[in-house]
C-alpha positions as CSV (number, residue, x, y, z in Angstrom):
1,M,0.0,0.1,-0.1
2,A,1.2,3.6,-0.8
3,T,2.4,5.7,2.0
4,S,-0.4,8.0,2.9
5,C,0.1,11.5,3.2
6,F,-3.0,12.1,5.6
7,S,-2.7,12.5,9.3
8,N,-4.2,10.1,11.9
9,V,-6.6,13.0,13.0
10,D,-9.0,14.5,10.6
11,E,-9.8,18.1,10.1
12,Y,-12.4,17.9,13.2
13,G,-9.8,16.6,15.5
14,F,-11.2,13.0,15.6
15,E,-8.5,10.3,15.9
16,R,-8.7,7.7,13.1
17,S,-8.7,4.1,14.1
18,S,-6.1,1.8,14.0
19,D,-7.5,-0.2,11.0
20,F,-8.5,3.1,9.2
21,D,-8.2,2.5,5.5
22,Y,-5.9,5.4,4.4
23,Q,-5.7,4.1,0.7
24,T,-9.6,4.1,0.3
25,Y,-10.0,7.6,1.8
26,E,-7.2,8.9,-0.5
27,D,-8.9,7.3,-3.5
28,F,-12.2,8.9,-2.1
29,M,-10.7,12.2,-1.4
30,S,-8.7,12.8,-4.8
31,E,-12.3,13.0,-6.3
32,Y,-14.5,14.5,-3.5
33,L,-12.0,17.4,-3.3
34,K,-12.8,18.3,-6.8
35,V,-16.7,18.1,-5.7
36,L,-15.8,20.4,-2.4
37,A,-14.1,22.9,-4.8
38,K,-16.9,23.2,-7.2
39,R,-19.6,23.5,-4.5
40,A,-17.4,26.1,-2.7
41,K,-17.4,28.4,-5.5
42,K,-21.0,28.1,-6.2
43,W,-21.9,28.9,-2.6
44,A,-19.3,31.8,-2.7
45,E,-21.1,33.3,-5.5
46,I,-24.6,33.3,-3.6
47,I,-23.3,34.8,-0.2
48,E,-20.7,37.4,-1.9
49,N,-23.4,38.5,-4.2
50,G,-26.0,38.8,-1.2
51,R,-28.3,36.6,-2.9
52,N,-31.7,35.9,-0.9
53,L,-31.1,32.7,1.4
54,Q,-34.6,32.0,1.8
55,R,-36.2,28.6,1.1
56,T,-36.4,27.8,-2.6
57,A,-36.1,25.0,-4.5
58,T,-32.5,26.1,-5.7
59,L,-31.2,26.5,-2.3
60,K,-32.9,22.9,-1.4
61,R,-30.5,21.5,-4.4
62,Y,-27.4,23.2,-3.2
63,V,-27.9,22.1,0.6
64,R,-28.6,18.6,-0.5
65,K,-25.1,18.7,-2.4
66,G,-23.3,19.8,0.5
67,I,-22.4,23.1,2.3
68,P,-18.8,23.9,2.5
69,G,-17.1,23.6,6.1
70,E,-16.3,27.3,5.8
71,H,-20.1,28.4,5.3
72,R,-21.8,26.0,7.4
73,A,-22.3,28.1,10.8
74,L,-23.7,30.9,8.6
75,I,-26.2,28.5,6.4
76,W,-27.1,26.3,9.4
77,L,-28.1,29.3,11.3
78,I,-30.2,30.9,8.4
79,V,-32.0,28.0,7.4
80,S,-32.7,26.4,10.6
81,G,-34.5,29.5,12.1
82,G,-31.6,30.0,14.7
83,E,-30.9,33.5,13.3
84,E,-34.3,34.4,13.5
85,L,-34.4,33.3,17.5
86,K,-31.2,34.9,18.1
87,N,-32.2,38.4,16.6
88,A,-35.5,37.9,18.4
89,T,-33.9,38.0,21.9
90,P,-30.5,39.6,21.5
91,G,-28.1,39.1,24.5
92,L,-30.1,36.1,25.8
93,Y,-27.1,33.9,25.6
94,Q,-24.8,36.2,28.1
95,H,-27.7,36.5,30.2
96,L,-28.1,32.9,30.7
97,L,-24.4,32.5,31.2
98,D,-24.5,35.3,33.9
99,G,-26.7,33.2,36.1
100,P,-28.0,32.0,38.4
101,H,-27.6,28.6,38.0
102,N,-29.1,25.4,39.2
103,S,-25.8,23.8,41.0
104,E,-27.3,20.1,40.5
105,V,-27.6,20.8,36.6
106,S,-24.1,22.5,36.6
107,E,-22.4,19.4,38.2
108,I,-24.3,16.8,35.7
109,I,-23.0,18.7,32.9
110,R,-19.3,18.7,34.4
111,T,-19.4,15.1,34.9
112,D,-20.4,14.5,31.3
113,L,-17.6,16.6,29.9
114,P,-15.0,14.2,29.8
115,R,-16.9,11.6,28.1
116,T,-17.7,13.8,25.2
117,F,-15.6,12.5,22.1
118,P,-12.9,11.0,24.0
119,D,-11.2,10.5,20.7
120,N,-11.1,14.2,19.6
121,I,-8.0,16.0,20.3
122,F,-9.4,19.1,20.9
123,F,-11.7,18.1,23.8
124,N,-9.1,15.8,25.2
125,N,-6.2,18.2,24.9
126,T,-7.9,21.7,25.2
127,K,-9.7,22.9,28.3
128,A,-11.0,25.8,26.6
129,Y,-13.1,23.4,24.5
130,Q,-14.4,21.8,27.6
131,L,-15.4,25.2,29.2
132,Q,-17.1,26.5,26.0
133,L,-19.1,23.3,25.7
134,Y,-20.2,23.5,29.3
135,N,-21.2,27.2,28.6
136,I,-23.3,26.1,25.4
137,L,-25.0,23.1,27.6
138,L,-25.4,25.3,30.8
139,A,-27.2,28.2,29.0
140,F,-29.3,25.6,26.9
141,A,-30.4,23.8,30.2
142,H,-31.3,27.0,31.8
143,Q,-33.1,28.4,28.9
144,N,-35.2,25.3,28.4
145,K,-36.2,23.9,31.9
146,D,-38.6,21.2,30.2
147,V,-35.2,19.6,28.5
148,G,-32.7,20.8,30.9
149,Y,-29.7,18.8,30.4
150,C,-29.8,15.0,29.3
151,Q,-26.9,12.7,27.8
152,G,-26.8,13.2,24.1
153,L,-27.0,16.7,24.2
154,N,-23.3,17.0,24.9
155,Y,-22.2,15.3,21.6
156,I,-25.1,17.4,19.5
157,A,-23.7,20.5,21.0
158,G,-19.9,19.4,21.0
159,L,-20.1,18.6,17.2
160,L,-21.8,21.9,16.5
161,F,-19.1,23.9,18.2
162,L,-16.3,21.9,16.3
163,V,-18.1,23.0,13.2
164,T,-19.1,26.8,14.0
165,K,-16.1,27.3,16.3
166,N,-18.5,29.9,18.1
167,E,-20.2,28.8,21.2
168,E,-23.0,31.5,20.9
169,T,-23.9,30.3,17.3
170,A,-23.7,26.6,18.6
171,F,-26.0,27.6,21.2
172,W,-28.7,29.2,18.9
173,L,-28.4,25.9,16.5
174,L,-28.7,23.7,19.5
175,K,-31.9,25.5,20.5
176,A,-33.4,25.4,16.9
177,L,-32.5,21.6,16.4
178,I,-33.9,20.7,20.0
179,E,-36.8,22.9,19.9
180,N,-38.1,23.2,16.5
181,I,-36.7,20.3,14.4
182,L,-36.7,17.5,17.1
183,P,-39.4,18.5,19.7
184,D,-39.6,16.0,22.5
185,Y,-36.7,14.1,21.6
186,Y,-34.7,15.0,24.6
187,T,-37.3,15.5,27.3
188,P,-37.1,13.1,30.3
189,T,-39.9,10.8,28.9
190,M,-38.3,11.1,25.3
191,D,-41.5,10.6,23.9
192,G,-40.8,12.3,20.5
193,L,-37.8,9.8,20.3
194,L,-39.6,7.0,21.2
195,T,-42.5,7.7,18.6
196,D,-39.9,8.4,15.8
197,I,-38.4,4.8,16.4
198,D,-41.9,3.2,16.3
199,V,-42.4,5.4,12.9
200,L,-39.0,4.0,11.7
201,E,-40.3,0.4,12.3
202,E,-43.6,1.1,10.4
203,L,-41.5,2.4,7.5
204,V,-39.7,-0.5,7.3
205,R,-42.5,-2.5,7.5
206,I,-44.0,-0.9,4.7
207,K,-41.1,-0.5,2.5
208,I,-38.8,-3.4,3.3
209,P,-41.3,-5.8,4.7
210,D,-39.0,-9.1,4.5
211,V,-36.5,-7.0,6.8
212,H,-39.2,-6.1,9.1
213,Q,-40.7,-9.9,9.4
214,H,-37.3,-11.1,9.8
215,I,-36.4,-8.6,12.6
216,T,-39.7,-9.3,14.3
217,N,-39.3,-13.3,14.2
218,L,-35.7,-12.7,15.8
219,G,-37.4,-10.4,18.5
220,L,-34.8,-7.6,18.3
221,P,-36.3,-4.5,19.7
222,W,-36.2,-1.5,17.4
223,A,-35.1,0.8,20.3
224,V,-31.9,-1.4,20.2
225,I,-31.5,-0.7,16.6
226,A,-32.2,3.0,16.4
227,T,-31.6,4.9,19.6
228,K,-28.0,5.5,19.3
229,W,-28.6,6.7,15.5
230,F,-31.6,9.1,16.6
231,I,-30.5,10.4,19.9
232,C,-26.9,11.2,18.5
233,L,-28.4,12.0,14.7
234,F,-25.5,9.7,13.5
235,A,-22.7,11.7,15.5
236,E,-20.2,8.8,16.6
237,V,-22.2,6.4,14.1
238,L,-21.1,7.6,10.6
239,P,-18.0,9.0,9.3
240,I,-17.7,12.7,10.2
241,E,-18.4,14.4,6.9
242,T,-21.1,11.9,6.2
243,T,-22.8,13.0,9.4
244,L,-22.2,16.9,8.4
245,R,-23.9,16.2,5.1
246,I,-26.8,14.7,6.8
247,W,-27.0,17.8,9.3
248,D,-27.0,20.2,6.3
249,C,-30.1,18.6,5.2
250,L,-31.5,18.2,8.5
251,F,-31.4,21.9,9.4
252,Y,-33.0,22.6,6.1
253,E,-35.8,19.8,5.7
254,G,-36.1,18.6,9.1
255,S,-36.5,15.3,11.1
256,K,-37.7,13.3,7.9
257,I,-33.9,13.2,6.8
258,I,-33.2,10.7,9.8
259,F,-35.7,8.2,8.2
260,R,-34.1,8.6,5.1
261,V,-30.7,7.8,6.2
262,A,-31.9,4.9,8.4
263,L,-34.1,3.5,5.5
264,T,-31.3,3.6,3.2
265,L,-28.7,1.9,5.5
266,I,-31.3,-0.9,6.1
267,K,-32.3,-1.4,2.5
268,R,-28.6,-1.5,1.2
269,N,-27.8,-4.1,3.8
270,K,-30.9,-6.0,3.3
271,G,-29.0,-9.3,2.2
272,N,-26.9,-9.3,5.2
273,L,-29.6,-8.7,7.6
274,L,-31.6,-11.3,6.2
275,A,-28.7,-13.6,6.6
276,C,-28.8,-13.4,10.3
277,Q,-30.5,-16.3,12.0
278,D,-29.7,-15.3,15.6
279,F,-30.7,-12.3,17.8
280,A,-27.1,-11.6,18.9
281,V,-25.7,-11.7,15.4
282,L,-28.5,-9.6,14.1
283,A,-27.5,-7.0,16.4
284,G,-24.2,-7.0,15.7
285,C,-25.0,-6.7,11.9
286,F,-26.9,-3.5,12.5
287,K,-23.6,-2.2,14.0
288,E,-21.7,-3.1,11.1
289,I,-24.2,-1.6,8.4
290,T,-23.0,1.8,9.6
291,K,-19.6,0.8,8.3
292,D,-20.9,0.0,4.6
293,S,-18.6,1.1,2.2
294,I,-20.8,3.8,0.7
295,V,-21.1,6.0,4.2
296,L,-17.5,7.0,3.5
297,H,-18.2,8.3,0.0
298,C,-20.4,10.9,1.5
299,H,-21.3,12.5,-1.6
300,D,-22.7,9.0,-3.1
301,F,-24.2,8.5,0.1
302,M,-26.3,11.4,0.2
303,Q,-27.5,10.9,-3.2
304,S,-28.9,7.6,-2.3
305,I,-30.9,8.9,0.7
306,F,-33.0,10.6,-1.8
307,K,-33.4,7.5,-4.3
308,E,-33.3,4.3,-2.2
309,P,-36.2,5.1,0.4
310,G,-38.7,6.1,-2.3
311,S,-41.4,8.6,-1.7
312,L,-41.6,10.0,1.9
313,P,-43.9,12.8,2.1
314,R,-43.7,14.9,5.5
315,S,-47.5,14.2,5.5
316,A,-47.1,10.7,5.7
317,I,-44.7,10.8,8.4
318,T,-47.0,13.3,10.3
319,K,-49.8,10.4,10.0
320,L,-47.7,7.8,11.3
321,R,-46.5,9.7,14.3
322,I,-50.1,10.5,15.3
323,R,-50.9,6.8,14.9
324,T,-47.9,5.2,16.7
325,S,-48.2,8.2,19.6
326,E,-51.8,7.0,19.9
327,R,-50.9,3.3,20.1
328,R,-48.4,4.0,22.7
329,M,-50.5,6.0,25.0
330,V,-53.0,3.1,24.8
331,L,-50.3,0.5,25.7
332,K,-49.4,3.0,28.4
333,K,-52.8,3.1,29.8
334,A,-53.1,-0.7,29.7
335,R,-50.0,-1.1,31.7
336,F,-50.9,1.6,34.2
337,P,-54.5,1.9,34.6
338,S,-54.0,4.9,36.9
339,F,-52.0,6.9,34.5
């Protein structure tokens, strides 16, 4: 194998595993860098010319093809609605940092900081990064007391900060994501998350029925399959640039992107999943499908998520959410009659 010119740490500070395939990555990057250069030029023209960045078919197409790293903070803030939130309450972030603060919440956040991205050199070796992540999480917990702080938010906020390099921008993006795009995912009951896991199961039943039946027969709970995918929004699951390309679309198109990614992973690996004849083997296979060769090739993967699952209208997801939420409520009342 040729000697690689790539570092054992990526541009966001994540250490590469000992079995990282540098040759495959070099082959991919030699082509992808050309794509990035082309996209960066087009985005620069839009931004420099002061064109309207309102929601249009053209902007949606640009977002799907990828936002260059240097423009992500700006574009994410605009398309997510975070900029409107910020402009509506100027000074809120600093006001929240000034306190007063709940000591119990503060301590829980401090405890989680060292566990956040242990394979990232910035969070491991730079105390300033941990302090800024603490500020983001502390401010969010005190402005949204219904959510407060729960595990999983540290990974979301941490990656937002690695991308934006600005703690206040990361705070507003976190607020837009948790309150508007993924409501009830991170509340104490996690009703939104549990509902969407049920929705994914129903989508697989509709679109990939043989896989759904096989999973049902082996008794693997969908919560085991999808909880980490959904709660971390594929951070710590898929390669970093692929995750960020998913987030580009998530901020613009909303939570249905999560279903597109999950369905694509399952559909592309249908044969491997159906070959599993044991509960534990199937669970292991679901971990392995996130290492599917296409996930490294983020441009190809992002094209596939808009083809593989087929039609996925927002109205259909809304109906499934209502139906599965009602079903969960009936089951809950049956188990706890006094509820």
